[in-house]
N, C-alpha and C positions, 0 to 999 in steps of 0.2 A: 319383346320386348316387355312384355309381363313379367318372365323371368329379372329380368334387368332389374324391375321394378319389384319385387319382394325383392330380391337378393340383396340390393339396396335398404329399403325399412329394416331388415332385418340383425341388416353388417349396424345399423342406427341403431337398434336393440341392444346388442351386444356392446356397440363404446356411450351407451350414457353412461352406465354403468363406474366406468375407469373417467369419465370427466367429467361428472362429478366428483369424483374422490380426490383430481387435482385442482377441484376449488377450493378444499381442506388442508391441502395441506404450502408449505411458503411457499412463498415464489421469489419477494428479492429482499435484501438485507442495507439492511447503511446503517454507516457505524463514526463514532468519528474516537481518537486516539490520545493519545501524548505519545510522541517518539523520543525515543535515545536512540544518538547516530552517535558509536564510539568510530572518528574518524582516524586512521590507522597509520594516514604517512607524511605525522608534524609532528619530533620532536622536540616533544612529550606528546603521546597522543590526545588527544583532547575531547572531548566528550561533549557534548549537539545534546538542546534539549527543545522542539516543538510540536508543535498543533498535526493532527492528519487529519483528512476522511477517508472512505469507502465506499461502494455504493455495491452488492451485488446480486446478479440474480442467476434461478438454477437453472442449468442446463437439464438434470437430469436430476433421484431425491439426495445422489451421494458427491456432484458437481455441478460445480458455481465457475460459472463469469463476474470475474474482477474487477474492477479499477479503486485505482491508492492512488490520495496526494498526502505530500507528507509539510508543511514550508517547518527546518528548524530554525530558529533563533539567532539573529549575531554571538557571535562568540569571539569578548575584545582580548586577546593573546600580543602580547612584543615580539616583536621579532628580530634578532642581527640583521645591520642594513652595512656592507661595507661599499667601495667601492675601488677598492685597493693601497686609497688614502686616509680617508677616513672611514672610521667606523664610529652608527649609530643606532636607538634605538627606536620601531616602529609600532605603531600603533597596530595593527591589521584586524578593520571589525568584515571577520568570516562570518557567510549563513549560507547554504545549501538550503535548496531543492528538491527534493521523490518525487520519484510518478514514474508505476510499474502499472503493466496489466496483464494476466493473465485468471488460468485453472486454478479454479480449489479445490483438493480431493478431502471430504469429511466420510467418517464412519457416523450412518444413520441420521435421527433426525431428535431425539429423546429429547435427556438435559443438558447432556453433557456430551458432547464432542471435539473430537481427536478431528487433525486435518493436515495435512500438507500441499504446498502451493507455491507452483514454478514463477515467475513473471518476470517482463522485461518493458525495458523501459531508457529515463531516464535518471542523470542524478548530474545537477544543476549545484553551482559553485562563485560566488558573488562576492564582492569584497566593495562595498558603499557604506556611505558613514547612516547612510535615515531611518529616522526609527521601525517599530512591525510595520504602520499599517500602507507608505508609499516604500517602502524594503521588497515586499508579502509582495506591492502594482509592480515594482521594479523586477525582480526577479519569479515572477508567473509568466514577463512580458518572454523569457529569453531574452528579451537581449543583452543580459549585462554579460558580460565571470565568461565562464565557461561550463557546457553542460555535455557531459561524456553518457554515452550506451551505457544499460548498467542491465545487470541481471540479478535476483532475488529468490534462488531459495529459501525456507522456510516454513517450518512446524507452528505448531501452538493448539490450546484451545478454546470451547466457547464453553460459557453457562451459562444456561438458559431457563426461566422462568416465564414459561405462560409467552410470551409473542418481545419480551424483555430480555437483555443478557448480558453478558460479561464477557473481553477476550482477553488473550495470554497470547502475544506472534515473538517470537525469535528467529533470526537471521542471519545473513551474512548476504549484504549488500558488495555486491561486487561490479565497481563498474570499470571501465576499460578509455587508459591516458598510454600509450605504451605499455600495457600489457596488461592483467588483472589486479585490480586492487582489492585485497579483501574486508572486511567494515563490520564489525557486530550493527544491529541493529535491531529493538524489541520497541513494539508499542502497544499498552493495554487500555481498555476503552470502555465504553459500556456501546454496546447491537440491537437495535429494530429490525425486527423480524413480523413481515405481514402478506 
């Protein structure tokens, strides 16, 4: 029993510096961003602008687990509609919502960090005539429109001055609806780490 107690006390002495070192590392990051989404399945191609937020926590110094969501504001464009007898132009108020979750692998923890990420999630496509607050609430409920499984491989760079930084990321938002559909997605915004 004395040997076990001595071994336990000795292991605590060796573990203490490691535990104290963890207190000074950054454990959590949160950020907001502007979102650019190039929807390639329309003709001509449509560009969407929106806002989003993300949160991450460290699994390891170079690996984070991250979740993000972005809402792209409605985009009006006209679409030809024909029933075989008549043709008319219809105003379409189309908006998107993206939600992703997955790991982020980064280089070190200095002022500049490069990273790659691979996330899974969804893309929701909604058509309605509500303005931003009501349209966002309706879209987040995922009760309107169409929701598809999506993958998001991306890469980017972060620059920090103390706990405040900026992050630029670009990736391929691939949603699956009768096969994969590739769409460029770029985000830029501030990050805070603590």
